[in-house]
C-alpha positions as CSV (number, residue, x, y, z in Angstrom):
1,M,-22.8,12.0,-72.6
2,S,-19.8,9.9,-71.6
3,Q,-20.1,7.8,-68.4
4,T,-16.7,8.6,-67.0
5,A,-17.3,7.0,-63.5
6,V,-18.6,3.8,-65.2
7,C,-15.6,3.6,-67.5
8,A,-13.4,4.0,-64.5
9,G,-15.1,1.0,-62.9
10,A,-15.5,3.0,-59.7
11,Y,-16.9,1.1,-56.7
12,L,-17.7,2.1,-53.1
13,H,-14.5,1.4,-51.2
14,H,-15.3,2.9,-47.8
15,L,-17.3,5.3,-45.8
16,Q,-16.7,7.6,-42.9
17,L,-19.6,7.8,-40.4
18,Q,-19.7,10.6,-37.8
19,S,-20.7,9.8,-34.2
20,P,-20.7,11.5,-30.8
21,D,-18.9,8.3,-29.6
22,P,-17.0,6.8,-32.5
23,A,-15.3,4.2,-30.4
24,K,-18.6,2.8,-29.2
25,L,-20.1,2.8,-32.7
26,A,-17.0,1.1,-34.1
27,G,-17.5,-1.6,-31.5
28,F,-21.0,-2.2,-32.7
29,Y,-19.9,-2.6,-36.3
30,G,-17.0,-4.9,-35.2
31,R,-19.5,-7.2,-33.6
32,A,-22.5,-6.9,-35.8
33,I,-20.8,-6.6,-39.3
34,D,-18.0,-9.0,-38.4
35,M,-15.0,-6.7,-38.8
36,Q,-11.7,-6.1,-37.1
37,I,-11.4,-2.8,-35.1
38,E,-8.4,-0.6,-35.2
39,E,-7.8,2.7,-33.4
40,L,-6.3,5.4,-35.7
41,S,-4.9,8.8,-34.8
42,G,-7.1,11.8,-34.3
43,D,-9.9,10.1,-32.5
44,R,-10.8,8.0,-35.5
45,W,-11.5,4.3,-35.8
46,L,-11.4,1.8,-38.6
47,C,-13.5,-1.4,-38.9
48,R,-12.3,-3.8,-41.6
49,G,-13.7,-7.0,-43.0
50,P,-13.3,-8.8,-46.4
51,S,-13.9,-6.1,-49.0
52,R,-15.6,-3.7,-46.5
53,R,-14.1,-0.8,-44.5
54,I,-15.9,1.8,-42.4
55,L,-14.2,4.8,-40.7
56,F,-15.7,6.4,-37.6
57,A,-14.9,10.0,-36.5
58,R,-16.3,12.3,-33.9
59,G,-19.3,14.4,-35.0
60,P,-23.1,14.5,-35.0
61,A,-24.9,11.2,-35.0
62,K,-26.3,9.9,-38.3
63,A,-24.0,12.1,-40.4
64,L,-22.0,11.0,-43.4
65,G,-18.4,12.2,-43.2
66,F,-17.7,11.1,-46.7
67,A,-18.2,8.3,-49.2
68,A,-15.0,7.1,-51.0
69,F,-15.0,5.4,-54.4
70,A,-12.1,3.5,-55.8
71,C,-11.3,3.4,-59.5
72,R,-9.9,0.2,-61.0
73,D,-6.7,2.0,-62.3
74,Q,-4.9,5.3,-62.5
75,D,-6.3,6.1,-65.9
76,G,-9.8,6.0,-64.6
77,L,-8.9,8.2,-61.6
78,D,-7.2,10.7,-63.9
79,A,-10.2,10.8,-66.2
80,L,-12.6,11.5,-63.3
81,R,-10.4,14.3,-62.1
82,A,-10.2,15.8,-65.6
83,R,-14.0,15.6,-65.9
84,A,-14.5,17.3,-62.5
85,L,-12.1,20.1,-63.5
86,D,-13.9,20.5,-66.9
87,R,-17.2,20.9,-65.1
88,R,-15.6,23.5,-62.9
89,L,-16.1,21.5,-59.7
90,L,-14.1,22.6,-56.7
91,I,-11.4,19.9,-56.1
92,E,-10.5,19.3,-52.4
93,A,-7.8,17.3,-50.8
94,S,-8.9,13.8,-49.8
95,P,-9.5,13.4,-46.1
96,S,-9.2,9.6,-46.3
97,P,-6.2,7.7,-44.7
98,L,-7.1,4.7,-46.9
99,F,-6.2,6.4,-50.2
100,G,-2.9,7.7,-51.6
101,E,-2.0,11.3,-52.2
102,D,-3.5,11.2,-55.7
103,A,-7.0,10.9,-54.3
104,F,-9.3,13.9,-54.5
105,A,-12.7,15.0,-53.2
106,V,-15.7,17.0,-54.5
107,R,-19.0,18.0,-52.9
108,D,-22.5,17.5,-54.3
109,P,-25.3,20.1,-54.2
110,D,-26.2,19.0,-50.7
111,D,-22.6,19.3,-49.5
112,N,-22.0,15.6,-49.2
113,M,-18.3,14.9,-49.7
114,I,-17.4,12.2,-52.3
115,V,-13.8,11.0,-52.5
116,F,-12.2,9.3,-55.5
117,G,-8.9,7.3,-55.3
118,A,-7.0,4.4,-56.8
119,A,-8.0,0.9,-55.8
120,V,-6.3,-0.4,-52.7
121,G,-5.9,-4.2,-52.1
122,E,-7.0,-6.0,-49.0
123,P,-4.5,-7.0,-46.3
124,D,-3.9,-10.8,-46.3
125,G,-6.3,-12.9,-44.3
126,V,-9.0,-10.5,-43.3
127,P,-11.6,-12.8,-41.8
128,G,-15.4,-12.5,-41.7
129,L,-18.7,-13.4,-43.4
130,R,-18.9,-12.4,-47.0
131,A,-20.6,-9.0,-47.7
132,P,-18.5,-6.4,-49.5
133,L,-19.5,-2.8,-49.0
134,Q,-21.7,-2.0,-52.1
135,H,-23.7,1.2,-52.0
136,V,-24.6,4.3,-50.1
137,T,-27.9,6.1,-50.3
138,I,-28.5,9.7,-49.4
139,A,-31.6,11.8,-48.6
140,S,-32.3,15.1,-50.4
141,E,-35.1,17.6,-50.9
142,N,-34.0,17.9,-54.6
143,V,-33.4,14.5,-56.1
144,A,-33.2,16.0,-59.6
145,A,-30.2,18.2,-58.6
146,I,-28.4,15.2,-57.1
147,E,-29.0,13.1,-60.3
148,A,-27.7,16.0,-62.5
149,F,-24.6,16.3,-60.4
150,Y,-23.6,12.6,-60.3
151,A,-24.7,11.8,-63.9
152,G,-23.8,15.1,-65.5
153,A,-20.7,16.2,-63.6
154,L,-19.1,12.9,-62.8
155,G,-20.5,10.4,-65.4
156,F,-22.5,8.0,-63.2
157,A,-25.2,6.2,-65.1
158,V,-28.9,6.3,-64.2
159,S,-30.4,2.8,-63.8
160,D,-33.9,3.6,-62.5
161,R,-36.1,6.5,-61.4
162,V,-39.2,6.6,-59.2
163,R,-41.8,9.3,-59.8
164,N,-45.0,10.3,-58.0
165,Q,-48.4,10.8,-59.6
166,Q,-47.4,14.5,-60.3
167,G,-44.3,13.3,-62.2
168,D,-41.9,14.6,-59.5
169,L,-38.7,12.6,-59.1
170,T,-38.7,11.0,-55.7
171,T,-35.9,8.4,-56.0
172,C,-32.9,7.9,-58.3
173,F,-30.5,4.9,-58.5
174,L,-27.1,5.6,-60.1
175,R,-24.2,3.3,-60.9
176,S,-20.5,3.7,-61.4
177,N,-19.9,0.2,-62.7
178,H,-22.1,-2.6,-63.9
179,E,-23.9,-3.1,-60.5
180,H,-27.4,-1.6,-60.5
181,H,-26.6,1.2,-58.1
182,T,-23.6,2.2,-56.1
183,L,-25.3,5.4,-55.0
184,G,-29.0,6.2,-54.6
185,C,-31.0,9.2,-53.5
186,F,-34.4,9.4,-51.8
187,R,-36.5,12.6,-51.5
188,R,-37.0,13.3,-47.9
189,A,-37.2,16.3,-45.6
190,G,-33.6,17.3,-44.6
191,K,-30.5,15.8,-46.2
192,G,-27.7,13.5,-45.5
193,L,-27.3,9.7,-45.1
194,D,-30.3,7.4,-45.7
195,H,-28.5,4.0,-45.5
196,H,-25.5,2.0,-46.6
197,S,-25.5,-1.5,-47.9
198,Y,-23.4,-4.7,-48.0
199,E,-23.8,-7.2,-50.8
200,A,-24.0,-10.7,-49.4
201,G,-24.2,-12.4,-52.9
202,D,-27.0,-14.9,-52.5
203,W,-30.0,-15.7,-50.4
204,T,-28.3,-18.2,-48.1
205,L,-25.9,-15.5,-46.9
206,I,-28.9,-13.3,-46.1
207,R,-30.0,-16.2,-43.8
208,D,-26.5,-16.4,-42.3
209,W,-26.4,-12.7,-41.6
210,S,-29.9,-12.7,-40.1
211,D,-28.8,-15.6,-37.9
212,R,-25.8,-13.6,-36.8
213,F,-27.9,-10.5,-35.9
214,G,-30.4,-12.7,-34.0
215,S,-27.6,-14.3,-32.0
216,L,-26.4,-10.8,-31.0
217,G,-29.9,-9.7,-30.1
218,I,-30.1,-7.2,-33.0
219,P,-33.7,-7.2,-34.5
220,L,-34.4,-6.9,-38.2
221,M,-36.1,-3.5,-38.7
222,W,-37.2,-4.3,-42.3
223,G,-37.3,-7.4,-44.4
224,P,-36.8,-10.0,-45.7
225,G,-38.0,-8.3,-48.8
226,R,-37.3,-7.7,-52.5
227,H,-36.8,-4.3,-54.0
228,G,-38.3,-3.5,-57.4
229,P,-35.4,-1.4,-58.8
230,G,-32.4,-3.6,-58.6
231,N,-34.5,-6.8,-57.9
232,N,-32.3,-7.5,-54.9
233,L,-33.3,-9.3,-51.7
234,F,-32.7,-7.5,-48.5
235,V,-32.8,-7.2,-44.7
236,F,-32.2,-4.0,-42.7
237,I,-31.0,-3.4,-39.2
238,Q,-30.3,-0.2,-37.3
239,D,-27.0,0.7,-35.5
240,I,-26.8,2.2,-32.0
241,D,-26.7,5.8,-33.5
242,G,-29.8,5.1,-35.6
243,N,-28.1,4.6,-39.0
244,W,-29.8,2.1,-41.3
245,I,-27.7,-0.8,-42.5
246,E,-28.8,-3.1,-45.4
247,I,-27.6,-6.6,-46.2
248,S,-28.5,-7.2,-49.8
249,A,-28.2,-10.1,-52.2
250,E,-28.5,-10.8,-56.0
251,L,-28.4,-7.2,-57.0
252,E,-29.1,-6.7,-60.8
253,V,-26.1,-6.4,-63.0
254,I,-26.5,-4.0,-65.9
255,H,-24.6,-4.1,-69.2
256,D,-26.9,-2.3,-71.6
257,R,-30.5,-1.4,-71.0
258,S,-32.6,1.8,-70.9
259,V,-33.5,3.6,-67.7
260,Q,-36.7,2.2,-66.1
261,E,-39.4,4.4,-64.5
262,W,-41.2,3.1,-61.4
263,P,-44.3,4.5,-59.6
264,H,-43.9,6.0,-56.1
265,E,-45.7,3.3,-54.1
266,P,-44.8,0.8,-51.4
267,R,-44.6,-2.2,-53.9
268,T,-41.7,-0.4,-55.8
269,L,-39.6,-0.5,-52.6
270,N,-40.7,-4.0,-51.6
271,L,-42.4,-6.4,-54.1
272,W,-43.3,-8.6,-51.1
273,G,-45.2,-6.1,-49.0
274,H,-44.4,-3.5,-46.3
275,A,-42.1,-0.7,-47.3
276,I,-40.4,2.2,-45.5
277,M,-41.5,5.2,-47.6
278,R,-39.3,8.3,-47.3
279,S,-41.8,10.8,-48.8
């Protein structure tokens, strides 16, 4: 099966988070995640830092408006659209103000909206600590259906799976380029956003981000730790709406290896100790 999303070099370009008070939530991200804040039309806000962009719109707390992936070129975007049409997916207009008119959207089995567009360059001189937006993770009661959609309908590649003692799939990590995962799914009651992550690059920047959070009075809710799948170092914080934010470093880069299977146990999620288990 062709890996259309991987061939397109798709990467997580931006997210839209919903909030009862999008202006207040944007203010938190501006301070905590070191981004510039811009008010857009339609009661929507944009926070922008180096290689990271988050939109905020009015809606229920802890809800994902959409996740937007950029393809490296027009050929990749066209190939993804063709694959979606071939799989008889419903193509919707892109709701993102950060992509052009050639962008399009589809919905996964849990009704999460995923947008694809052409890569957009950064404005000159965007300041801030290094940490590009890197992956989004969703919760679902049917991880197998989510995997089938992203791998089967869109051509993401599966990097790792987690199964419980009964053999049920509890977690799946999928990639749309050579990074271990750009999208993940945990089995959990309910559905929607689990967390989103920024890739700091190396351990010293994890330290610098943790120092920043400490100076702002924002406690770490989990970590430092090291995940099994992906082998990345991490810390987690929580925003004022209750969304989980990960700062990650040294995520595995995959060029050619088989899918690995992991047991559903705390050590899989954190090789160093305590883990937040979703199911």
